[in-house]
N, C-alpha and C positions, 0 to 999 in steps of 0.2 A: 474402389472407395479410397480416399486419401485419409490416412490417419493423422489426427490433430497432434502437433507437438507441443506448442505453447501459445498462449495469447491471453486476450482479456475478453470478458463478457460482462453485461449488466447482471446484477444478482436477481434472483426470482422475485416476482411481485410481493410475495409474503414477507420478504426481508428487506424491501426497499425502504429507505428513510426519506427519500425524495420522490414519491411516486408520480408527481406531476411534472417532473423536470426531465427533459431529454438529456440523458447521461452521455457525455462525450467519451468514446473510447480512446485510450492512450495511443499516441503515435510518436514517431521519432521526428526530430526537427530536420534532419538531413540523412542521406543514405550512409554516412559515416558516424552517425550519433549512436552511442551505446545505449543510452537511456530513452525509455518511453515516457513522455511527459504526461503526468497526471494533472487533471484539471479540477478546479473546485466546482461542485454542483451549484452552490449558492455563494453569494458574497458574504464577507465577514470582516470584522474589525478585531485586532488583537492588541490591547493596550500594553505598555511596557510591564514587564513581570507577569503577564497573564498567560494562561494555558487554555487551549481550546481543542476539542476532538472534532475533526472533519471526517464525516462519513462519506466515502466516495460513491457508494452503491456499485462498485466494481468488485469483481473476483477475477483471479488468475488461475489458469490451468497450465500445467507443465509436467514434465517427465519426473518419475519418483526420485531420480538423482540430481534434481535441479532445485534451485532456491530463486526467489525473487527478492532482491535487495532494493530498499526504497530510501532515497536520500533527498534532502531539500534541494531545489535548484539553486544554482550559485547566486542568481539575482535575489532570491529570497534570503539565503544565508548572509549575504552582504548587508542586508537591512536588519540583521539581528534575529531572524526567526530561524529556529532549529527544531528538529524532531526531538521530543523529550527522551527518547531511547537512542538517540544519535543516528542509528541506522535501523530501519524497519526490516525485519526478516519475515518473509511469507513462505512458509513450507508447502510442499506439493499437497500434503493431506489437509491443508486449511481449505482447499477448494470444496464448495458445496457441503461443508459440515452442517450438522443438524441445527446448531444454535444460531448461526447468522448467515449461512450459505457462503461463507468465505468473504464476507464484505470487508474490503480494505479500508481501514481507518488510519488517519494520520493524527498523531497527538503533537500539536505545534506549541512551542513556547517562545515568547518574545523576550530575548535578553537585550534588545536595543533600547535606546532612550526615547524613541518615538513610536507612536501607535502605527501599527502595520495594517493596511487596508487591502483586501483582495476582492475582486469583482467576480460575479458568476462567470465561470468559464476560464478564469485565469490559470495559467500553468503554475503549479505550486510545488511539485515534487517530480522526481524522476525515478523510474524503476528499471532495474537491469536484471535480466535472467542470467544465471550463472550455473554451471555444473559444479558439483562438489565431490570430494573424495572421502572414504571411509578408512579407518585405521585397520591394521592387520589383526584379525582374529579375536580382539577384545571389544568389539562393538556389541554391546548387550542392550540395545534399544528395544526393550520389551514393554514399554509403557502402555497405558490403556489407549483406546482409539480416541482420537481428538474429538471433543465435544463442544469446542467453542474457540474463541479467539484469544485475545490478550491474556497471557499467563495460564492458559488452560491445560498445558502439558506439564505443569509443576511450578514450583516457586524458585 
């Protein structure tokens, strides 16, 4: 049996926001691409100065010492659309949590002068798996078990 290392899955049916849509799993554009392209499940428009939450219906699994960083695609950023938190961080323990099953959401904000429009299935962001390091001896990460998503491990 092969042990799974890292990857993407559709969240469980109970946590789907788009149950009638075939969710496209992220993929890399070429064999040398670092990022996995995330696709919009539905189309949307984002007027100037507006913010929207895009629920992907995707979750990511990875090793305990890895993180998934999410960035806007350069073609999106050039049009003035950014992630409101600049870089999304998806921790390993976000996967399959009780509150939302690890559903990855993208909070997008349009700082450009024109309305941004994305169609269903458009590539909107890219996600990169990375291993991270811990400090010597003074790492006291003893917080409660993750119960949800955005901001649920503290303020």
